[in-house]
C-alpha positions in Angstrom: -11.2 -13.8 41.0 -8.0 -14.8 39.2 -7.8 -16.6 35.8 -7.8 -20.1 37.4 -10.8 -19.5 39.6 -12.6 -17.9 36.6 -12.0 -20.9 34.5 -13.4 -23.2 37.1 -16.5 -21.1 37.7 -17.2 -20.2 34.1 -16.9 -23.6 32.3 -19.2 -22.6 29.4 -17.3 -19.4 28.9 -14.0 -21.2 28.7 -15.4 -23.8 26.4 -16.8 -21.1 24.1 -13.5 -19.2 24.0 -11.7 -22.4 23.3 -14.0 -23.3 20.4 -13.7 -19.7 19.1 -9.9 -20.1 18.9 -10.2 -23.4 17.2 -12.7 -21.9 14.7 -10.5 -18.9 14.0 -7.5 -21.2 13.6 -9.3 -23.3 11.0 -10.3 -20.3 9.0 -6.7 -19.1 9.2 -5.4 -22.3 8.1 -7.5 -22.3 5.0 -6.1 -18.8 4.0 -2.4 -19.5 4.7 -0.2 -19.5 1.6 1.9 -22.6 0.9 5.6 -22.2 0.1 8.6 -24.6 0.1 10.7 -22.1 2.2 10.1 -18.6 3.5 10.6 -15.9 0.9 14.4 -15.6 0.8 14.7 -13.5 -2.5 14.5 -9.8 -2.2 11.8 -8.0 -4.2 13.1 -7.3 -7.6 12.5 -5.3 -10.7 14.3 -5.8 -14.0 14.9 -3.1 -16.6 15.4 -4.8 -19.9 16.5 -2.9 -23.0 17.1 -4.3 -26.5 19.7 -2.9 -28.9 19.9 -5.1 -32.0 23.3 -5.9 -33.3 25.3 -4.2 -30.5 28.2 -6.1 -28.8 28.3 -6.8 -25.0 30.9 -4.1 -24.5 28.7 -1.5 -26.4 25.6 -2.7 -24.5 27.4 -2.1 -21.2 28.7 1.4 -22.1 25.7 2.8 -24.0 22.8 1.0 -22.2 23.6 -0.6 -18.8 25.7 2.2 -17.3 23.3 5.0 -18.1 20.3 2.9 -16.8 22.3 2.1 -13.6 23.1 5.8 -13.1 19.4 6.7 -13.6 17.7 4.2 -11.4 20.4 3.8 -8.7 19.0 6.6 -6.6 15.5 4.9 -6.1 14.5 4.7 -2.5 14.7 1.3 -0.8 17.3 0.0 -3.3 19.5 -2.7 -1.7 21.6 -4.0 -4.6 22.0 -3.2 -8.3 23.4 -5.7 -10.9 23.3 -5.9 -14.6 23.9 -8.4 -17.4 25.1 -7.2 -20.7 24.9 -9.6 -23.6 24.7 -9.2 -27.3 21.7 -7.1 -28.3 20.2 -7.0 -24.7 20.8 -5.4 -21.4 19.2 -6.6 -18.1 19.5 -4.3 -15.0 18.1 -6.1 -11.9 17.2 -3.9 -9.0 16.9 -5.7 -5.5 14.9 -3.8 -2.9 14.8 -4.3 0.9 12.1 -6.4 2.4 8.9 -4.5 3.1 9.4 -2.1 0.2 6.2 -1.0 -1.6 6.9 -2.5 -5.0 4.1 -0.5 -6.7 5.7 2.8 -5.5 9.1 1.6 -6.4 7.9 0.7 -10.0 6.5 4.3 -10.4 9.8 5.8 -9.3 11.8 3.5 -11.7 9.5 4.5 -14.6 9.9 8.2 -13.7 13.8 7.8 -13.8 13.6 5.9 -17.1 11.6 8.6 -18.8 14.3 11.2 -18.5 16.9 8.7 -19.8 18.5 9.3 -23.2 19.6 6.2 -25.1 20.7 5.6 -28.6 18.0 6.1 -31.2 18.4 2.5 -32.5 17.8 1.1 -29.0 14.2 0.2 -28.0 12.5 1.7 -25.1 13.3 0.1 -21.8 10.8 -2.5 -20.5 10.1 -2.9 -16.8 9.7 -6.5 -15.6 8.4 -7.4 -12.2 10.6 -10.5 -11.9 14.2 -11.6 -12.0 14.8 -13.2 -15.5 17.5 -15.4 -14.1 15.0 -17.3 -11.9 13.4 -20.5 -13.1 9.8 -20.5 -14.4 7.3 -22.0 -12.0 5.4 -23.9 -14.7 6.5 -25.1 -18.2 3.9 -26.1 -20.8 4.4 -27.6 -24.2 2.2 -27.4 -27.3 2.8 -30.2 -29.6 0.9 -32.1 -32.4 -1.2 -34.9 -31.0 -0.8 -38.6 -32.0 -4.1 -38.3 -33.8 -2.7 -35.6 -36.2 -2.1 -36.7 -39.6 1.3 -36.6 -41.5 1.8 -33.1 -42.6 4.6 -30.7 -43.4 6.7 -30.4 -40.3 7.6 -26.7 -40.8 4.0 -25.8 -41.4 2.9 -27.6 -38.3 5.6 -25.8 -36.2 4.5 -22.4 -37.6 0.9 -23.0 -36.8 1.7 -24.1 -33.3 4.0 -21.1 -32.7 1.3 -18.7 -34.1 -1.3 -20.2 -31.8 1.0 -20.0 -28.8 1.9 -16.3 -29.5 -1.5 -15.1 -30.5 -3.8 -17.1 -28.2 -2.2 -18.9 -25.3 0.2 -16.2 -24.2 -2.5 -13.6 -24.2 -4.8 -15.8 -22.1 -2.1 -16.7 -19.5 -0.5 -13.4 -19.0 -3.6 -11.7 -17.3 -3.6 -14.5 -14.6 -3.1 -12.9 -11.2 0.5 -13.4 -10.0 1.9 -14.1 -13.5 4.8 -11.7 -14.5 5.6 -13.0 -18.0 5.0 -15.8 -20.4 8.0 -16.6 -22.6 7.4 -18.6 -25.7 10.2 -20.6 -27.3 10.6 -23.3 -29.9 8.7 -23.8 -33.2 9.2 -21.5 -36.1 8.5 -17.7 -36.3 7.6 -15.9 -39.6 10.1 -13.5 -41.0 10.4 -11.8 -44.4 14.0 -12.5 -45.6 15.5 -10.1 -48.2 18.7 -11.7 -49.5 20.7 -9.0 -51.5 23.1 -9.9 -54.3 26.2 -8.0 -53.5 27.5 -8.5 -57.0 24.5 -6.8 -58.6 24.7 -4.0 -56.2 28.3 -3.3 -57.2 27.4 -3.5 -60.9 24.6 -1.0 -60.5 26.7 1.3 -58.2 24.2 1.0 -55.5 24.9 0.9 -51.7 23.2 -1.4 -49.2 22.3 1.7 -47.2 20.1 2.9 -50.1 18.2 -0.3 -50.1 17.7 -0.1 -46.3 16.5 3.5 -46.5 14.0 2.7 -49.3 12.6 -0.2 -47.3 12.2 2.1 -44.2 10.7 5.0 -46.3 8.1 2.8 -48.1 6.9 0.7 -45.2 5.5 3.5 -43.0 2.2 4.1 -41.0 2.4 7.7 -39.6 0.0 10.3 -38.6 -1.1 12.8 -41.3 -2.6 15.4 -39.0 -6.2 16.3 -39.0 -8.8 17.9 -41.3 -11.6 20.2 -40.0 -14.8 20.5 -41.9 -17.2 22.7 -40.1 -18.0 21.0 -36.8 -16.5 17.7 -38.0 -12.9 16.7 -37.4 -11.2 14.0 -39.2 -7.9 12.3 -38.3 -5.6 11.5 -41.2 -3.0 8.8 -41.4 -0.4 8.0 -44.0 -0.5 4.3 -44.6 2.0 2.8 -46.8 2.7 -0.6 -45.4 3.6 -3.7 -47.4 0.7 -6.2 -47.3 2.4 -9.1 -49.1 5.7 -10.3 -50.4 4.9 -9.3 -54.0 4.6 -5.7 -53.1 8.1 -5.8 -51.4 9.6 -7.3 -54.6 8.1 -4.4 -56.7 9.7 -1.8 -54.4 11.3 0.9 -56.6 14.9 1.4 -55.5 16.0 3.9 -58.3 13.9 5.6 -60.9 14.5 6.0 -64.5 15.7 9.6 -65.3 14.8 11.6 -68.4 16.4 15.1 -69.2 14.4 17.7 -67.4 11.3 15.6 -67.3 9.4 14.6 -64.1 9.8 10.9 -63.6 7.7 8.6 -61.4 10.4 8.8 -58.7 10.3 12.7 -58.8 6.5 12.6 -58.6 6.9 10.3 -55.5 9.4 12.6 -54.1 7.1 15.5 -54.5 4.2 13.6 -52.8 6.5 12.7 -49.9 7.6 16.3 -49.5 4.0 17.4 -49.3 3.2 14.9 -46.6 6.3 15.9 -44.7 5.3 19.5 -44.9 1.8 18.7 -43.7 2.7 16.5 -40.8 6.2 17.7 -39.8 7.0 14.2 -38.3 10.4 12.8 -38.3 9.3 9.7 -40.2 7.8 11.7 -42.9 10.9 14.0 -43.3 13.2 10.9 -43.5 10.9 9.3 -46.1 10.9 12.6 -48.1 14.7 12.9 -48.0 15.1 9.3 -49.2 12.6 9.9 -52.1 14.4 13.1 -53.1 17.8 11.3 -53.1 16.4 8.5 -55.3 14.8 11.0 -57.7 17.9 13.2 -58.1 19.9 10.4 -59.7 21.0 10.7 -63.3 22.1 8.4 -66.0 25.6 8.3 -64.6 24.5 7.9 -61.1 23.3 4.8 -59.2 21.5 2.4 -61.4 22.7 4.1 -64.6 19.5 6.1 -64.8 17.4 2.9 -65.1 14.4 1.9 -62.9 15.7 -0.7 -60.4 13.3 -2.7 -58.3 14.1 -4.8 -55.3 13.5 -8.1 -57.1 16.3 -7.1 -59.5 19.0 -7.1 -56.9 17.6 -9.3 -54.1 15.6 -12.4 -53.4 12.6 -11.8 -51.2 11.0 -14.8 -49.5 8.8 -15.5 -46.5 11.0 -17.6 -44.3 11.6 -18.2 -40.6 13.7 -16.5 -37.9 16.9 -18.0 -36.8 16.1 -20.6 -34.1 17.6 -20.0 -30.8 16.2 -23.1 -29.2 14.7 -26.4 -30.2 12.2 -28.0 -27.8 11.5 -31.7 -28.1 8.8 -33.8 -26.3 8.9 -37.5 -26.7 11.2 -37.2 -29.7 9.1 -34.6 -31.5 9.5 -30.9 -31.8 7.1 -28.7 -29.8 6.6 -25.2 -28.6 7.3 -24.3 -25.0 5.5 -21.7 -22.7 7.6 -20.8 -19.6 5.5 -19.0 -17.0 7.2 -16.7 -14.6 5.6 -15.4 -11.3 6.0 -11.9 -9.8 8.6 -11.4 -7.2 6.2 -11.2 -4.3 3.7 -13.8 -5.6 3.1 -17.3 -4.0 4.3 -20.1 -6.2 1.5 -22.6 -5.3 -1.3 -20.0 -5.7 -0.1 -18.8 -9.0 0.5 -22.3 -10.3 -3.1 -23.3 -9.2 -4.5 -20.3 -11.0 -2.5 -21.1 -14.2 -3.7 -24.7 -14.1 -7.3 -23.5 -13.6 -6.9 -21.3 -16.7 -5.5 -24.2 -18.7 -8.6 -26.2 -18.0 -10.7 -23.4 -19.2 -8.9 -22.9 -22.5 -8.5 -26.6 -23.4 -11.6 -26.3 -25.5 -9.9 -23.6 -27.6 -6.9 -25.7 -28.4 -7.0 -27.2 -32.0 -8.2 -30.8 -32.2 -4.8 -32.0 -33.5 -2.8 -30.3 -30.9 -2.0 -31.2 -27.2 -1.2 -28.9 -24.4 0.9 -30.7 -21.6 2.5 -29.6 -18.3 6.0 -30.9 -18.3 7.3 -29.0 -15.1 5.4 -27.6 -12.1 7.3 -26.4 -9.1 4.1 -26.5 -6.9 4.0 -30.3 -7.1 7.3 -30.6 -5.4 6.4 -27.9 -2.8 3.1 -29.6 -2.0 4.7 -32.9 -1.7 7.3 -31.6 0.8 4.6 -29.8 2.8 2.5 -33.0 2.9 5.5 -34.9 4.2 6.1 -32.4 7.0 2.4 -32.4 7.8 2.4 -36.2 8.1 5.5 -36.1 10.3 3.9 -33.5 12.7 0.6 -35.5 13.0 2.4 -38.8 13.5 4.7 -37.1 16.2 1.6 -35.8 18.0 0.0 -39.2 18.1 3.3 -40.7 19.3 3.3 -38.1 22.1 -0.2 -38.9 23.2 0.6 -42.7 23.2 3.7 -42.0 25.3 1.6 -39.9 27.8 -0.8 -42.7 28.1 2.0 -45.2 28.8 3.2 -43.0 31.7 -0.1 -42.1 33.2 -2.0 -45.4 32.4 -5.3 -43.4 32.7 -7.6 -42.6 29.8 -9.3 -39.5 31.2 -6.0 -37.9 32.2 -4.5 -38.7 28.8 -7.6 -37.2 27.1 -7.4 -34.0 29.2 -3.7 -33.5 28.3 -4.1 -34.5 24.7 -6.7 -31.8 24.1 -4.0 -29.1 24.7 -2.1 -30.4 21.6 -4.6 -29.8 18.8 -6.1 -26.7 20.5 -2.8 -25.1 20.8 -1.6 -25.9 17.3 -4.9 -25.1 15.6 -5.1 -21.7 17.4 -1.6 -21.0 16.2 -2.7 -21.0 12.6 -5.0 -17.9 13.3 -1.9 -15.8 14.6 0.2 -17.1 11.7 -2.4 -15.7 9.3 -2.3 -12.4 11.3 1.4 -12.1 11.1 1.4 -12.9 7.3 3.3 -16.2 7.7 3.0 -19.1 5.3 2.9 -22.9 5.5 6.5 -23.9 4.6 9.0 -26.3 5.8 10.3 -24.0 8.5 7.0 -23.1 10.0 5.6 -26.6 9.9 9.0 -27.8 11.4 8.5 -25.3 14.1 5.0 -26.9 14.8 6.5 -30.3 14.8 9.1 -29.1 17.3 6.4 -27.5 19.4 4.3 -30.7 19.4 6.4 -32.1 22.2 6.6 -28.8 24.2 2.9 -27.7 24.2 1.9 -30.7 26.4 4.5 -29.9 29.1 2.5 -27.3 30.8 -0.6 -29.4 30.8 1.3 -32.4 32.2 2.7 -30.3 35.1 -0.7 -28.7 36.0 -2.6 -32.1 35.9 0.1 -33.7 38.0 -0.2 -31.0 40.6 -4.0 -31.4 40.7 -3.6 -35.1 41.1 -1.2 -34.5 44.1 -3.7 -32.2 45.6 -6.3 -34.8 45.3 -4.1 -37.3 47.1 -3.8 -34.9 50.0 -7.5 -35.3 50.6 -8.8 -32.1 48.8 -12.1 -32.1 46.9 -12.3 -31.9 43.1 -12.8 -28.1 43.0 -10.2 -27.3 45.7 -7.7 -29.6 44.1 -8.2 -28.0 40.7 -7.7 -24.5 42.2 -4.9 -25.2 44.7 -3.0 -27.6 42.4 -3.0 -25.1 39.4 -2.1 -22.2 41.7 0.9 -24.0 43.2 2.6 -24.5 39.9 1.3 -21.5 38.0 4.6 -19.4 38.5 6.7 -22.4 37.6 4.7 -23.1 34.4 4.8 -19.4 33.4 8.5 -19.2 34.0 9.3 -22.4 32.0 7.1 -21.2 29.1 8.7 -17.7 29.0 12.2 -19.3 29.0 11.4 -21.2 25.9 9.9 -18.1 24.3 13.0 -16.1 25.3 15.1 -18.6 23.3 13.2 -18.6 20.0 11.6 -15.1 19.9 14.8 -13.1 19.5 15.4 -14.9 16.2 12.6 -12.8 14.7 14.8 -9.7 15.0 17.7 -11.2 13.2 18.3 -9.2 9.9 19.3 -10.6 6.5 18.6 -14.0 5.0 19.1 -15.8 8.3 16.4 -13.7 9.8 14.0 -14.3 6.9 14.7 -18.1 7.1 14.1 -18.6 10.8 11.5 -15.9 11.4 8.5 -18.2 10.5 9.9 -21.0 12.8 10.6 -18.7 15.7 7.2 -17.0 15.6 5.4 -20.4 15.2 7.1 -21.9 18.2 6.6 -18.9 20.3 2.9 -18.6 19.5 2.2 -22.3 20.1 4.1 -22.3 23.4 2.1 -19.2 24.6 -1.1 -20.8 23.5 -0.3 -24.0 25.5 0.3 -21.9 28.6 -3.2 -20.4 28.2 -4.7 -23.8 27.7 -2.9 -25.2 30.7 -4.1 -22.4 33.0 -7.7 -22.4 31.8 -8.9 -25.6 30.1 -7.0 -28.1 32.0 -8.3 -27.0 35.5 -11.8 -26.6 34.0 -11.8 -30.2 32.7 -10.2 -31.5 35.9 -13.2 -30.1 37.8 -15.9 -31.6 35.7 -16.6 -34.3 38.3 -18.0 -31.6 40.7 -20.7 -29.0 40.3 -19.3 -25.6 39.4 -19.6 -23.0 42.2 -21.4 -20.0 40.4 -21.0 -16.4 41.5 -24.8 -15.8 41.4 -27.7 -17.9 42.8 -29.4 -20.4 40.7 -32.6 -19.3 39.1 -36.0 -20.9 39.7 -37.2 -23.2 36.9 -39.5 -21.5 34.4 -43.2 -22.7 34.5 -44.6 -24.5 31.5 -46.4 -22.3 28.9 -50.1 -23.3 28.9 -52.1 -20.6 27.1 -55.9 -20.5 27.4 -56.5 -19.4 23.9 -57.6 -22.2 21.5 -55.3 -20.8 18.8 -52.1 -20.9 20.9 -52.8 -24.3 22.5 -51.6 -26.2 19.4 -48.5 -24.0 19.3 -47.8 -24.9 23.0 -48.4 -28.5 22.3 -45.9 -28.5 19.3 -43.4 -26.7 21.5 -43.7 -29.2 24.3 -43.3 -32.1 21.7 -40.3 -30.5 20.1 -38.6 -30.1 23.5 -39.3 -33.7 24.4 -38.0 -35.0 21.1 -34.9 -32.8 21.3 -34.3 -34.0 24.9 -34.8 -37.6 23.9 -32.5 -37.3 21.0 -29.8 -35.7 23.3 -30.2 -38.4 25.8 -30.1 -41.1 23.1 -26.9 -39.7 21.7 -25.4 -39.4 25.1 -26.3 -43.0 25.8 -24.6 -44.2 22.6 -21.5 -42.2 23.3 -21.4 -43.6 26.8 -21.9 -47.1 25.5 -19.0 -46.7 23.0 -16.8 -45.1 25.8 -17.5 -48.1 28.1 -16.8 -50.6 25.4 -13.5 -48.9 24.6 -12.6 -48.7 28.2 -13.4 -52.3 28.9 -11.7 -53.9 26.0 -9.4 -51.5 24.3 -8.6 -49.7 27.5 -7.6 -53.0 29.2 -5.4 -54.0 26.4 -3.7 -50.6 26.3 -3.1 -50.7 30.0 -1.6 -54.2 29.7 0.6 -53.0 26.8 1.7 -50.0 28.7 2.7 -52.2 31.6 5.0 -54.2 29.4 6.3 -51.2 27.5 7.1 -49.3 30.6 9.0 -52.2 32.3 12.4 -50.9 31.3 11.4 -47.5 32.7 10.4 -49.1 35.9 13.7 -50.8 36.2 15.5 -47.6 35.4 13.5 -45.8 38.0 14.3 -48.4 40.6 18.0 -48.1 39.8 17.8 -44.3 40.0 16.2 -44.5 43.4 19.0 -46.7 44.6 21.7 -44.5 43.1 20.4 -41.1 44.2 21.3 -41.4 47.8 24.9 -42.3 46.9 25.2 -39.4 44.5 24.0 -37.1 47.3 26.7 -38.5 49.6 29.4 -37.7 47.0 28.8 -34.2 45.6 32.5 -33.8 44.5 32.4 -36.8 42.3 29.2 -35.8 40.7 30.3 -32.3 40.0 33.7 -33.5 38.7 32.2 -36.0 36.4 29.8 -33.3 35.1 32.7 -31.0 34.4 34.6 -33.7 32.5 31.6 -34.5 30.3 31.1 -30.7 29.6 34.8 -30.3 28.6 34.7 -33.5 26.4 31.6 -32.0 24.6 33.5 -28.8 23.6 36.3 -30.7 21.8 34.4 -31.9 18.7 32.8 -28.5 18.2 36.2 -26.7 18.2 37.2 -28.2 14.8 33.7 -28.1 13.2 33.5 -25.5 10.4 30.6 -24.0 8.7 28.4 -26.5 7.0 27.2 -26.5 3.4 24.5 -24.2 2.3 21.2 -26.1 2.6 19.7 -24.2 -0.3 22.7 -25.2 -2.6 21.2 -28.6 -3.3 17.7 -27.3 -4.1 17.0 -27.5 -7.7 15.2 -24.1 -8.3 17.6 -22.1 -6.2 20.9 -20.9 -7.7 23.1 -17.9 -7.6 22.1 -15.1 -9.9 25.7 -14.5 -10.9 26.2 -18.1 -11.9 22.9 -18.0 -13.9 24.1 -14.8 -15.7 27.5 -16.4 -16.4 25.9 -19.1 -18.4 24.7 -16.7 -21.1 27.1 -16.5 -24.1 28.9 -13.3 -24.8 27.7 -11.8 -21.6 29.2 -9.2 -19.3 28.2 -9.5 -15.7 28.2 -6.4 -13.5 27.4 -6.3 -9.8 27.0 -3.2 -7.8 26.1 -2.7 -4.1 23.5 -0.1 -3.3 23.7 -0.3 0.4 24.7 2.2 3.1 26.9 5.1 2.2 30.5 4.7 3.2 30.7 1.0 2.5 34.0 0.4 0.9 35.4 -2.4 -1.2 37.6 -4.9 0.7 39.9 -5.6 -2.3 43.4 -4.4 -1.8 44.0 -1.0 -3.3 40.3 -0.2 -3.9 39.1 2.8 -2.1 35.8 3.4 -3.9 32.6 3.6 -1.8 30.9 1.3 -4.2 32.9 -1.3 -6.1 31.8 -2.7 -9.4 32.7 -6.3 -10.2 33.0 -7.1 -13.8 33.5 -10.4 -15.4 33.9 -11.5 -19.0 32.5 -14.8 -20.1 33.7 -16.8 -23.0 31.4 -16.7 -26.0 31.7 -20.3 -26.6 29.8 -21.4 -23.4 26.4 -22.7 -24.1 23.4 -21.4 -22.2 21.1 -23.5 -20.2 
């Protein structure tokens, strides 16, 4: 028993299998991620190191190059690039597709632990995103219209504190969020403005003031004390709690001949702490205190006690503003949310919006949190547009089939292959980790006109078999078998065109992989539907020949027990009610079908007759022309050759077209983005296969580094 005969004999089995594919396809559709395009960016990690006050050239030499050498041997690394700007170094690592990013992160951290950087530089921070990419969501926190008139600076300080202390901590744990960057507003900063003239008069150096500030503002471990079975941890806490304490900081102490001054006592105390703990901070504080206490009357300060307020002005001010955010003409605080490199934009944006709704109750009454930019809105709009086009194209395909066949049942049978094939495709898309994007939905739209081809050929063959006088069952079997090889060959031909695109490497392969797989899966599903469901539906007018004899009807259950008689009566009543309901529903559906067939069907047939008149005229002309073409094969072949030659002429001068991604707002070249930063050095370094050489004349290195200086006057984005 082959597949076609099995489908005709096992109608319920075929129906259940079809419904199973539809159910699984619906489940797969609900779990498919949504993207604008397939993931074209390589998985990235960014090593960010801050070195306050260093110039770009120093950042490149002292930070970027050592980090590159340390992490350049990580497995799976495809390309390495770095951006060195004033006070900051970003080394971006691009990995090949399919790399386990958790394992890659561990390897990068292992390499960074053995790295030796300048003492003034902060520890490198590993970011799971490319800082040159655009944030997926931008939020603004501003004063609401109901807020009363207040000090503008105090309002900005309050908003910035709330964004840093509350909103950022609530949004960063959201799954898929890599970082939340807060900008705008005013940040607190203690500003110490030193009077250089007073320093010169007192013979003091600015280094002494800096050392005293570092030595007095410490919080270090003081070891531990054991008392019997108890163990106590000791810490040396000497931090400034307010501005007045900083103003009263003793820079130099008053000296008296041979006597112990307050500074000497402080120096002795610092020495005891250093001897007890042995930490570097304590030793530095002790050395500074000893230096201050060893002064004499002819030394710095003239032997007088000098405090910080005597030589400087200490105020609680604000940090230098790097960006000013305005919303509707008023200053606000911005929160830029970045996603992880392998996270889905729409999923992360939805999770962020859900968290925003949860935390709105925590926002102050006189503040307002608004979403000013959301990339998921554009993505969802584009996906909805493609979905509408695909559905509209499917309806047009069904309408055109009806115009040609002019038969409602035949059109219905063929039309079933369209939604079943496409919905079942979603299940396999989920199994292959594909997403709903413009390319995959474009593949489904392209497959809309292809999936009905096999069904049309099979149904037409069955109709021809019926015209030859065969019965319903024989026509379904014979008609399907006659064209089965042709249908399989045509389907595999289409698959052979699209499926090899899956094995293309690089960005082109990632771009067309979703479309190629989608079309191939949909075409293969249409082949299965054409070889199973179509002959089964075509044979519904006849009784299916079963492979086993029919069973005798079961006798009614009539128990003798008085207890079971009511149960049997309820059972018979339920069966009759269910049967009556089924008959009633069937009658209603049949009535609706007859109504549509009588009125709507007649109108559609009349419309099809008028719409197809041009086709009928063209078909008549073709029938008149065909014998003449068969009598003149040389003329036909010569004309075809001329048309083929003429079609090659325009393609010879056609060059490569523009990059379709160039016009997309969120997509831009990393190098261009890095070049926009002021005073930045941009370095690029390939990390591909060994033996790759630079193509520049005179360059014989295996890996070429491209460097580019950018003018410091250019403004950032």
